[in-house]
matplotlib code that plots the C-alpha trace (Angstrom):
import matplotlib.pyplot as plt

x = [0.0, 1.3, 2.3, -0.2, 1.2, -0.8, 0.6, -0.7, 0.1, -1.8, 0.3, -1.8, 1.1, 3.5, 0.8, 0.1, 3.8, 4.5, 1.5, 2.6, 6.3, 5.2, 2.7, 5.3, 7.4, 4.5, 3.1, -0.6, -0.4, -3.4, -3.6, -5.1, -5.1, -5.5, -5.0, -8.8, -9.0, -6.1, -7.8, -10.9, -8.7, -7.0, -10.2, -12.1, -9.4, -7.3, -3.7, -1.8, 1.9, 3.4, 2.4, 4.2, 3.3, 3.8, 4.4, 3.1, -0.6, -3.5, -6.1, -4.2, -0.4, 1.6, 2.5, -1.2, -1.8, 1.0, -0.6, -3.9, -2.1, -0.4, -3.8, -5.1, -5.0, -1.7, -2.3, -2.6, -0.2, 2.6, 2.3, 5.7, 5.8, 8.1, 7.9, 8.2, 8.7, 9.9, 10.4, 13.9, 13.8, 16.0, 18.1, 15.6, 12.7, 14.6, 15.3, 11.7, 10.2, 12.7, 11.2, 7.9, 8.8, 11.3, 12.8, 12.6, 12.9, 13.4, 11.4, 13.6, 16.5, 16.6, 13.1, 12.0, 15.2, 15.1, 11.4, 11.9, 15.0, 13.5, 10.2, 12.0, 14.3, 11.5, 9.3, 12.2, 13.1, 9.5, 8.5, 9.1, 9.0, 6.2, 6.5, 10.2, 12.3, 14.6]
y = [0.0, 3.4, 5.9, 8.7, 12.3, 15.4, 18.5, 21.8, 24.9, 28.0, 28.1, 26.1, 25.5, 24.3, 22.1, 20.3, 20.0, 18.4, 16.1, 15.0, 14.4, 12.4, 10.3, 9.5, 8.1, 5.9, 7.9, 8.6, 12.4, 14.3, 18.1, 20.9, 24.5, 25.8, 24.8, 24.5, 22.1, 20.1, 19.7, 18.4, 15.8, 14.7, 14.3, 12.5, 10.3, 7.9, 6.9, 10.0, 9.1, 12.5, 16.1, 18.7, 22.1, 25.6, 28.2, 31.3, 31.0, 33.5, 33.1, 30.5, 30.0, 26.9, 27.7, 28.0, 24.6, 23.1, 24.4, 22.7, 19.5, 19.3, 19.4, 16.3, 12.6, 10.9, 9.3, 12.7, 14.8, 12.2, 12.4, 13.6, 17.1, 18.5, 22.3, 23.6, 27.4, 30.3, 32.3, 33.1, 31.8, 33.3, 30.9, 31.3, 30.5, 27.5, 26.1, 26.7, 24.9, 22.0, 21.1, 20.8, 19.1, 16.6, 18.7, 22.2, 22.5, 25.9, 26.5, 27.4, 25.8, 22.0, 22.0, 18.7, 16.8, 18.1, 17.2, 13.6, 13.2, 14.6, 12.7, 9.4, 10.1, 11.1, 8.1, 5.7, 7.0, 7.1, 3.7, 2.0, 5.0, 7.3, 10.5, 10.2, 13.4, 14.4]
z = [0.0, -1.0, 1.8, 2.0, 2.0, 2.6, 0.9, 2.3, 0.2, -1.0, -4.3, -6.8, -9.2, -6.5, -5.0, -8.2, -9.1, -5.7, -6.1, -9.6, -8.5, -5.4, -7.4, -10.0, -7.1, -6.1, -3.2, -2.6, -2.6, -1.3, -1.5, 0.5, -0.5, 3.0, 6.7, 7.0, 4.1, 5.5, 8.9, 7.1, 5.2, 8.4, 10.3, 7.5, 6.0, 8.0, 7.5, 6.5, 6.8, 6.3, 6.1, 3.8, 5.2, 3.8, 6.5, 4.7, 3.9, 4.2, 6.9, 8.9, 8.5, 9.0, 12.6, 13.5, 11.8, 13.8, 17.0, 16.0, 15.1, 18.5, 20.2, 18.4, 19.3, 19.3, 16.0, 14.3, 16.4, 15.8, 12.0, 10.7, 9.2, 6.6, 6.4, 2.9, 2.8, 0.8, 4.0, 5.0, 8.6, 11.3, 13.4, 16.3, 14.0, 12.5, 16.0, 17.0, 14.0, 14.1, 17.5, 15.7, 12.4, 10.9, 8.2, 6.7, 2.9, 1.3, -1.9, -4.9, -6.6, -6.6, -5.0, -6.6, -5.8, -2.2, -1.8, -3.0, -0.9, 2.3, 1.9, 1.4, 4.4, 6.8, 5.8, 6.1, 9.6, 10.8, 9.4, 12.7, 15.1, 14.1, 16.0, 16.7, 16.6, 13.8]

ax = plt.figure().add_subplot(projection="3d")
ax.plot(x, y, z, "-o")
ax.set_aspect("equal")
plt.show()
């Protein structure tokens, strides 16, 4: 059975590109254009193995989504998260987010290669220890 990955991003083009890349690699890539839509997917569908989360989104940003996720049942809150952002994070922000996710990927050059590499790395490391730290 293919690993299910939820991609959350308000950029339609990047969302579809990420979905296409991950599906070609054999993953079941589900998309959400907002944090609200992502919450609905997580509550209605079971078995999400990984979340790829954009930080900068209108209405509710990635940090607020992580706050919500951390208040959920163990099954949901222990889902590994990769942050995918165009934001230039300060060292303080990076340290803060690394306590809440497995990896941070910067959008831009080599995005597709980095995405595939990090997804495979996180899924491999979490296959036996869902919720373990990076």
